[in-house]
C-alpha positions in Angstrom: 0.0 0.0 0.0 2.9 2.4 0.8 4.5 1.6 -2.6 1.2 2.2 -4.4 0.7 5.6 -2.6 4.3 6.6 -3.5 3.9 5.7 -7.1 0.6 7.6 -7.3 2.0 10.8 -5.7 5.1 10.7 -7.8 2.9 10.1 -10.9 0.8 13.2 -10.0 4.0 15.3 -9.8 5.3 14.2 -13.2 1.8 14.4 -14.6 1.8 18.1 -13.8 4.6 18.5 -16.3 2.7 16.5 -18.9 -0.3 18.6 -18.2 1.6 21.8 -18.9 3.0 20.5 -22.2 -0.4 19.0 -23.2 -2.0 22.4 -22.6 0.6 23.9 -24.9 -0.2 21.3 -27.6 -3.9 22.0 -27.3 -3.4 25.8 -27.6 -1.6 25.5 -30.9 -4.0 22.8 -32.2 -7.1 24.9 -31.4 -5.8 27.9 -33.2 -4.3 26.2 -36.2 -5.8 22.6 -36.2 -2.3 21.3 -36.4 0.0 19.6 -33.8 3.3 21.3 -33.0 5.6 18.2 -32.9 8.5 20.6 -32.2 7.0 21.7 -28.9 9.4 19.4 -26.9 12.5 20.5 -28.8 11.6 24.2 -28.4 11.2 23.5 -24.6 14.6 21.8 -24.5 16.2 24.7 -26.3 14.6 27.1 -23.8 15.9 25.0 -20.9 19.4 25.2 -22.3 19.0 29.0 -22.3 17.9 28.9 -18.6 21.0 26.8 -17.7 23.2 29.3 -19.5 21.6 32.2 -17.6 22.1 30.4 -14.3 25.7 29.6 -15.1 26.2 33.3 -15.9 25.4 34.1 -12.2 21.7 35.0 -12.3 19.5 33.7 -9.5 17.4 30.8 -10.4 14.0 32.5 -10.4 15.3 35.5 -12.3 16.7 33.1 -15.0 13.4 31.3 -14.9 11.4 34.4 -15.6 13.8 35.6 -18.3 13.6 32.2 -20.0 9.8 32.2 -20.1 10.0 35.7 -21.7 12.6 34.5 -24.2 10.6 31.4 -25.0 7.5 33.5 -25.6 9.4 35.7 -28.0 10.7 32.6 -29.7 7.2 31.1 -30.2 5.9 34.4 -31.6 8.8 34.6 -34.0 8.2 31.0 -35.2 4.6 31.7 -35.9 5.2 35.1 -37.6 8.2 34.1 -39.7 7.3 30.5 -40.6 3.9 29.2 -39.6 1.9 32.2 -40.8 3.2 31.5 -44.3 1.8 28.0 -44.1 -1.7 29.1 -43.3 -3.0 28.0 -46.7 -0.7 25.0 -47.2 -1.8 21.4 -47.2 -1.8 19.5 -43.9 1.0 17.3 -45.1 3.1 20.3 -46.0 2.5 21.7 -42.5 3.5 18.4 -40.9 6.7 18.4 -42.9 7.5 22.0 -41.8 6.9 21.1 -38.1 9.1 18.0 -38.3 11.8 20.2 -39.9 11.4 22.6 -37.1 11.8 19.7 -34.6 15.1 18.7 -36.3 16.3 22.3 -36.5 15.9 23.0 -32.7 17.3 19.5 -31.9 20.4 20.2 -34.0 20.7 23.8 -32.6 20.6 22.5 -29.0 23.4 20.1 -29.7 25.5 22.5 -31.8 25.3 25.4 -29.4 25.3 23.6 -26.1 26.8 20.2 -26.8 25.4 16.7 -26.9 26.7 15.6 -23.4 24.3 15.1 -20.6 24.2 18.1 -18.2 22.8 18.4 -14.7 20.2 21.1 -14.3 19.8 22.7 -10.8 16.6 22.4 -8.8 15.5 25.4 -6.7 13.7 23.1 -4.2 16.5 20.7 -3.2 19.1 21.4 -0.5 16.8 23.6 1.6 16.6 21.1 4.5 13.2 19.8 3.5 12.4 16.1 3.8 9.8 16.0 1.1 6.2 15.2 1.9 4.2 12.2 3.1 7.0 10.8 5.1 9.6 11.3 2.3 7.6 9.4 -0.3 7.7 12.5 -2.5 10.9 14.5 -3.0 11.3 18.2 -2.4 11.6 18.8 -6.1 8.5 16.8 -6.9 6.6 18.9 -4.3 7.9 22.2 -5.7 7.4 21.0 -9.3 3.7 20.2 -8.5 3.2 23.6 -6.8 4.7 25.5 -9.7 2.7 23.5 -12.2 -0.6 24.0 -10.4 0.1 27.8 -10.0 0.8 28.0 -13.7 -2.3 26.2 -14.6 -4.4 28.4 -12.4 -2.8 31.5 -13.8 -3.6 30.3 -17.3 -7.2 29.6 -16.4 -7.6 33.1 -15.0 -5.8 34.5 -18.0 -8.2 32.9 -20.5 -11.3 33.8 -18.5 -10.6 37.2 -17.1 -8.3 39.1 -19.5 -9.1 40.8 -22.7 -6.2 39.1 -24.5 -7.1 35.7 -23.2 -10.7 36.1 -24.3 -9.5 37.4 -27.7 -7.3 34.3 -28.1 -10.2 32.0 -27.3 -12.4 33.7 -29.8 -9.8 33.8 -32.5 -9.1 30.1 -32.1 -12.8 29.1 -32.1 -14.1 31.4 -34.9 -11.5 33.5 -36.7 -13.9 34.9 -39.3 -16.4 36.3 -36.7 -13.5 37.5 -34.6 -12.2 39.6 -37.4 -15.6 41.2 -37.8 -15.5 42.2 -34.1 -12.2 43.9 -34.6 -9.9 41.3 -33.1 -6.5 41.1 -34.7 -6.6 37.3 -35.3 -3.0 37.1 -36.6 -1.5 38.8 -33.6 -3.6 36.7 -31.2 -2.6 33.5 -32.9 1.1 34.6 -32.6 0.5 35.3 -28.9 -0.9 31.8 -28.6 2.2 30.3 -30.0 4.2 32.4 -27.6 2.2 31.3 -24.6 2.5 27.7 -25.7 6.3 28.1 -26.0 6.4 29.7 -22.5 4.5 26.7 -21.0 6.9 24.3 -22.7 9.9 26.2 -21.2 8.4 25.9 -17.7 7.8 22.2 -18.3 11.4 21.8 -19.5 12.9 23.6 -16.5 10.8 21.5 -14.1 11.5 18.1 -15.6 15.3 18.7 -16.4 16.5 18.1 -12.8 14.8 14.6 -12.9 15.8 13.4 -16.4 18.9 15.5 -16.9 19.5 17.9 -19.8 20.4 16.8 -23.3 19.1 17.6 -26.8 16.7 14.7 -26.7 15.4 15.3 -23.2 11.8 16.1 -24.0 11.2 13.3 -26.6 9.6 10.9 -24.2 7.9 13.8 -22.2 6.3 15.1 -25.4 4.9 11.6 -26.2 3.3 11.4 -22.7 2.0 14.9 -23.1 0.5 14.0 -26.5 -1.2 11.0 -24.9 -2.6 13.2 -22.1 -3.9 15.7 -24.6 -5.6 13.0 -26.6 -7.0 11.3 -23.5 -8.5 14.5 -22.2 -9.5 15.9 -25.5 -7.3 17.6 -28.0 -9.8 20.5 -28.3 -10.4 20.9 -24.6 -7.7 22.7 -22.5 -9.1 21.6 -19.1 -9.5 18.0 -20.4 -5.9 18.0 -21.6 -4.7 19.1 -18.2 -6.7 16.3 -16.5 -5.4 13.9 -19.1 -1.8 14.9 -18.4 -2.2 14.2 -14.7 -3.9 10.9 -15.5 -1.1 9.8 -17.8 1.5 10.6 -15.2 -0.2 8.3 -12.7 -0.8 5.6 -15.4 2.9 5.8 -16.4 4.2 5.3 -12.8 1.7 2.6 -11.8 2.1 0.7 -15.1 5.9 1.0 -15.0 6.0 -0.3 -11.4 3.5 -3.1 -11.5 2.7 -4.0 -15.1 5.4 -3.6 -17.7 8.5 -2.5 -15.9 10.4 0.8 -16.1 12.1 -0.2 -19.4 8.8 -0.5 -21.3 6.6 2.1 -19.6 7.0 4.4 -22.6 4.9 1.9 -24.6 2.0 2.7 -22.2 1.8 6.2 -23.9 1.5 4.5 -27.3 -1.2 2.2 -26.0 -3.1 5.1 -24.6 -2.8 7.0 -27.9 -3.9 4.0 -30.0 -6.8 3.2 -27.7 -8.2 6.7 -27.6 -7.9 7.1 -31.4 -9.8 3.8 -31.9 -12.4 4.0 -29.1 -13.0 7.7 -28.6 -11.1 10.0 -30.9 -12.5 13.1 -29.3 -11.1 12.2 -25.9 -12.9 11.9 -22.6 -13.8 15.5 -22.3 -13.7 16.6 -26.0 -16.7 17.0 -28.3 -17.3 15.7 -31.7 -17.9 18.3 -34.4 -20.2 17.3 -37.3 -20.0 19.4 -40.5 -22.4 19.3 -43.4 -20.7 18.7 -46.8 
């Protein structure tokens, strides 16, 4: 029973990271109807920037905030300079461009920062804490969960209570009507890419102390996040967050008691395949029927 509780709590902690990245995937998908497969590589690149700032002598949280700002600007630049030009392209062409973007950021991370594994500092370790629940959850997992929940609450308030957040929701759901209401759809979509990149950067900085930092750090994390987004609903932000937490728990429990740690990545593939076959809209998504 103690082991089950430990795996569940640890799964909730890592599930928070998957939830952040799943939310980023949903934000891009709702606005463009495409998946940003480069989301993980962009997050890794931003995490390297955070490490560089920390090594330059900046306090962790200052480097954290600057990295989120830089990641936001990077996401806006990618949308304005590249993805905007693909607005009328075929879905296959967009997929090819996104995969190229993935390879570009992966190569840049290795070229600029090296391919060797690096240790990323945690702001929650070394403060004399003994974790929570009798040490079953580490200080970093507790802090990581707190940061993730705070970010998700802030994003919920942003989309519900700010003018920009409401404009982004409207532009994603109905761009034509939004233009008639005076909303600058292009600018709001670019801001959506920026926010998604910022969420990815936060996820990267939170998970890096656990998995260590290298150019391929987020490959597995992105797969779990994608599984969470599909499970909750690829068009439902709240559902994607719930799906991310659920996948974190499933990963830990399945790895510990079902398939072993070496094969637990296959659980994400099983979740993806099952959702696509049984309920493509996800648990909290909705099916859209169009007349043709």
